[in-house]
Residue frames relative to the residue before (quaternion, step in Angstrom):
aa qw qx qy qz dx dy dz
X 1.0000 0.0000 0.0000 0.0000 0.00 0.00 0.00
X 0.2770 -0.7495 0.5824 0.1495 3.57 -0.82 1.03
X 0.2913 -0.8099 0.4867 0.1493 3.57 -0.13 1.33
X 0.5898 0.5676 -0.3738 0.4362 3.61 1.09 -0.59
X 0.6670 0.4904 -0.2964 0.4763 3.58 0.95 -0.86
X 0.6410 0.5169 -0.3197 0.4687 3.58 0.98 -0.84
X 0.6448 0.5198 -0.3086 0.4678 3.60 0.99 -0.87
X 0.6701 0.4928 -0.3005 0.4667 3.60 0.87 -0.92
X 0.6490 0.5026 -0.3192 0.4735 3.59 1.00 -0.76
X 0.6120 0.5387 -0.3443 0.4656 3.60 1.05 -0.72
X 0.6664 0.4917 -0.3062 0.4695 3.61 0.90 -0.90
X 0.6320 0.5246 -0.3337 0.4626 3.60 0.99 -0.75
X 0.6626 0.4953 -0.3026 0.4733 3.57 0.98 -0.83
X 0.6198 0.5299 -0.3402 0.4684 3.60 1.00 -0.81
X 0.6647 0.4945 -0.3063 0.4688 3.58 0.92 -0.86
X 0.6955 0.5065 -0.2751 0.4290 3.55 0.74 -1.11
X 0.8062 0.3427 -0.1508 0.4581 3.57 0.79 -1.02
X 0.7868 0.2991 -0.1593 0.5159 3.63 1.11 -0.53
X 0.8119 0.3509 -0.1699 0.4344 3.55 0.51 -1.19
X 0.6274 0.5282 -0.3567 0.4473 3.63 0.95 -0.68
X 0.6570 0.4911 -0.3322 0.4657 3.65 0.87 -0.77
X 0.6693 0.4737 -0.2938 0.4913 3.61 1.21 -0.49
X 0.6417 -0.5727 0.3068 0.4075 3.61 1.29 0.09
X 0.5123 0.6575 -0.4190 0.3601 3.61 1.24 -0.01
X 0.2495 -0.7297 0.6189 0.1490 3.53 -1.19 0.75
X 0.3632 -0.7604 0.5122 0.1658 3.54 -1.02 0.91
X 0.0913 0.7271 -0.6795 0.0347 3.52 -1.18 0.80
X 0.8073 -0.1525 0.0320 0.5692 3.55 -0.29 1.32
X 0.7846 -0.2685 0.2017 0.5211 3.61 -0.55 -1.10
X 0.5751 0.5509 -0.3790 0.4713 3.58 1.27 0.45
X 0.0982 -0.7646 0.6364 0.0272 3.52 -1.07 0.88
X 0.0135 -0.8464 0.5284 -0.0643 3.58 -0.51 1.21
X 0.1160 -0.7021 0.6930 0.1157 3.46 -1.45 0.45
X 0.1028 -0.7607 0.6389 0.0499 3.56 -0.93 0.97
X 0.1887 -0.8114 0.5478 0.0772 3.57 -0.48 1.22
X 0.6288 -0.5779 0.3712 0.3644 3.60 -1.11 0.65
X 0.6736 0.5039 -0.3007 0.4494 3.62 1.12 -0.58
X 0.6207 -0.5782 0.3293 0.4147 3.60 1.28 0.06
X 0.5651 0.5599 -0.4014 0.4539 3.60 1.25 -0.11
X 0.0471 -0.8065 0.5888 -0.0243 3.56 -0.75 1.08
X 0.1885 -0.7789 0.5934 0.0752 3.55 -1.13 0.71
X 0.0449 -0.7920 0.6086 0.0165 3.54 -1.11 0.72
X 0.1065 -0.7170 0.6841 0.0807 3.50 -1.23 0.72
X 0.0650 -0.8150 0.5749 -0.0318 3.54 -0.65 1.19
X 0.2338 -0.7373 0.6192 0.1357 3.55 -0.95 0.94
X 0.1199 -0.8217 0.5571 0.0080 3.56 -0.44 1.29
X 0.2725 -0.7627 0.5677 0.1477 3.55 -0.66 1.13
X 0.5302 -0.6326 0.4689 0.3145 3.55 -1.12 0.69
X 0.5132 -0.6304 0.4922 0.3115 3.55 -1.16 0.66
X 0.7086 0.4777 -0.2437 0.4586 3.57 1.20 -0.51
X 0.3328 0.7400 -0.5179 0.2711 3.60 1.17 0.40
X 0.0478 -0.7718 0.6329 0.0375 3.52 -1.24 0.54
X 0.7438 -0.4008 0.2646 0.4649 3.59 -1.20 -0.23
X 0.6541 0.5352 -0.3094 0.4360 3.59 1.21 -0.40
X 0.8165 -0.0052 0.0143 0.5771 3.61 1.09 -0.60
X 0.1801 -0.7417 0.6393 0.0933 3.49 -1.30 0.64
X 0.0768 -0.8057 0.5873 -0.0009 3.57 -0.45 1.26
X 0.0344 0.8002 -0.5974 0.0398 3.55 -1.11 0.69
X 0.2463 -0.7244 0.6261 0.1503 3.52 -1.29 0.59
X 0.3250 -0.7175 0.5777 0.2143 3.56 -1.26 0.37
X 0.1314 -0.8028 0.5814 0.0154 3.54 -0.62 1.27
X 0.1866 -0.7732 0.5996 0.0883 3.54 -1.15 0.71
X 0.0394 0.8108 -0.5839 0.0107 3.54 -1.13 0.56
X 0.2084 -0.7204 0.6459 0.1426 3.51 -1.31 0.57
X 0.0940 -0.8065 0.5832 -0.0254 3.54 -0.79 1.12
X 0.2239 -0.7650 0.5910 0.1240 3.57 -0.98 0.86
X 0.3476 -0.7305 0.5516 0.2031 3.59 -0.75 1.07
X 0.3205 -0.7499 0.5498 0.1806 3.59 -0.85 0.96
X 0.7825 0.2234 -0.0966 0.5731 3.55 1.07 -0.76
X 0.2254 -0.8102 0.5285 0.1155 3.58 -0.18 1.27
X 0.5827 0.5777 -0.3693 0.4363 3.61 1.22 -0.40
X 0.7862 0.1065 -0.0332 0.6078 3.58 1.06 -0.81
X 0.0548 -0.8518 0.5204 0.0262 3.61 0.44 1.16
X 0.4329 -0.6451 0.5658 0.2762 3.52 -1.25 0.58
X 0.1542 -0.8356 0.5243 0.0554 3.59 -0.19 1.27
X 0.7238 0.4062 -0.2298 0.5082 3.58 1.27 -0.22
X 0.1830 0.8021 -0.5438 0.1654 3.58 1.07 0.71
X 0.3618 -0.7265 0.5513 0.1931 3.55 -1.18 0.66
X 0.6532 -0.5216 0.3777 0.3982 3.55 -1.23 0.46
X 0.6859 0.4963 -0.2963 0.4421 3.61 0.92 -0.81
X 0.6222 0.5251 -0.3428 0.4686 3.62 1.26 -0.14
X 0.5259 0.6727 -0.3884 0.3466 3.58 1.27 -0.19
X 0.4883 -0.6625 0.4869 0.2924 3.56 -1.16 0.65
X 0.7439 0.2010 -0.1527 0.6189 3.59 1.22 -0.42
X 0.0161 0.8030 -0.5917 0.0691 3.55 -0.75 1.12
X 0.0299 0.7939 -0.6028 0.0746 3.55 -1.06 0.81
X 0.3631 -0.6553 0.5964 0.2883 3.53 -1.34 0.19
X 0.5505 -0.6295 0.4366 0.3317 3.56 -0.97 0.86
X 0.6477 0.5397 -0.3287 0.4256 3.59 0.95 -0.81
X 0.6201 0.5533 -0.3531 0.4297 3.62 1.11 -0.56
X 0.6681 0.4905 -0.2979 0.4736 3.59 1.20 -0.43
X 0.6626 0.4994 -0.2883 0.4779 3.57 1.23 -0.46
X 0.3954 -0.7598 0.4597 0.2344 3.62 -0.48 1.14
X 0.5889 0.5844 -0.3860 0.4033 3.64 1.15 -0.29
X 0.6878 0.3854 -0.2714 0.5520 3.61 1.27 -0.24
X 0.2986 -0.7967 0.5065 0.1400 3.57 -0.67 1.11
X 0.7844 0.1707 -0.0656 0.5927 3.61 1.25 -0.33
X 0.7191 -0.3458 0.3170 0.5128 3.54 -1.28 -0.23
X 0.0954 -0.8214 0.5623 0.0053 3.57 -0.88 0.90
X 0.1178 -0.7577 0.6398 0.0519 3.54 -1.06 0.89
X 0.3359 -0.7217 0.5722 0.1974 3.55 -0.76 1.08
X 0.1819 -0.8120 0.5511 0.0618 3.58 -1.11 0.59
X 0.1707 -0.7321 0.6528 0.0935 3.53 -1.13 0.87
X 0.1247 0.7740 -0.6099 0.1154 3.57 -0.92 0.94
X 0.6969 -0.4464 0.3482 0.4402 3.56 -1.28 0.25
X 0.8171 0.2265 -0.1886 0.4955 3.57 -0.81 1.02
X 0.4424 0.6931 -0.4592 0.3362 3.60 1.25 -0.01
X 0.4010 -0.6859 0.5534 0.2501 3.56 -0.98 0.86
X 0.2661 -0.8163 0.4947 0.1344 3.57 -0.14 1.32
X 0.5895 0.5503 -0.3755 0.4567 3.61 1.11 -0.49
X 0.6555 0.4945 -0.3052 0.4823 3.57 1.01 -0.81
X 0.6374 0.5177 -0.3268 0.4679 3.61 0.98 -0.80
X 0.6417 0.5122 -0.3205 0.4724 3.59 0.95 -0.87
X 0.6500 0.5213 -0.3173 0.4529 3.60 0.94 -0.87
X 0.6256 0.5287 -0.3364 0.4647 3.62 1.03 -0.74
X 0.6748 0.4822 -0.2858 0.4800 3.56 0.91 -0.96
X 0.6306 0.5367 -0.3275 0.4551 3.58 0.97 -0.83
X 0.6511 0.5116 -0.3120 0.4659 3.58 0.93 -0.87
X 0.6623 0.5022 -0.3063 0.4640 3.59 0.89 -0.92
X 0.6977 0.4772 -0.2839 0.4526 3.58 0.84 -0.95
X 0.7566 0.4135 -0.2301 0.4512 3.59 0.80 -0.94
X 0.7279 0.4411 -0.2634 0.4541 3.62 1.01 -0.67
X 0.8266 0.1802 -0.0953 0.5245 3.61 1.03 -0.59
X 0.6848 0.5105 -0.3083 0.4188 3.63 0.80 -0.92
X 0.7391 0.4167 -0.2536 0.4646 3.59 0.57 -1.10
X 0.6332 0.5048 -0.3587 0.4643 3.66 0.93 -0.66
X 0.6301 0.5205 -0.3363 0.4679 3.63 1.00 -0.76
X 0.6914 0.4851 -0.2852 0.4531 3.60 0.88 -0.92
X 0.7284 0.4469 -0.2360 0.4627 3.59 1.12 -0.61
X 0.5254 0.6469 -0.4273 0.3506 3.62 1.17 0.04
């Protein structure tokens, strides 16, 4: 099983079914919305440095970014450049601590997608839209 391909397909599905309908644009593992008023939002899927061929772990980071120059906006801002940063798992009451999702041989990818969908739709997107 090529975990890189499985991970990329998971991100494509997350974008297609959850984030694109909410207005996010995809660039690699970053999903952004740039609003006309200068408030920008990012959802970043961060892969672990310790991944190997047996497992691919990742966390979901969130950020709010304020554009300083509306005439020439920074459309490729990174999550670490944001003035407000959070982990998606910290907003979801079902996770008691920092959480890294994991892909491995035999993992039920439909169940993993459903977990991510629940986190994004029940806590992440509502938090970003308040």
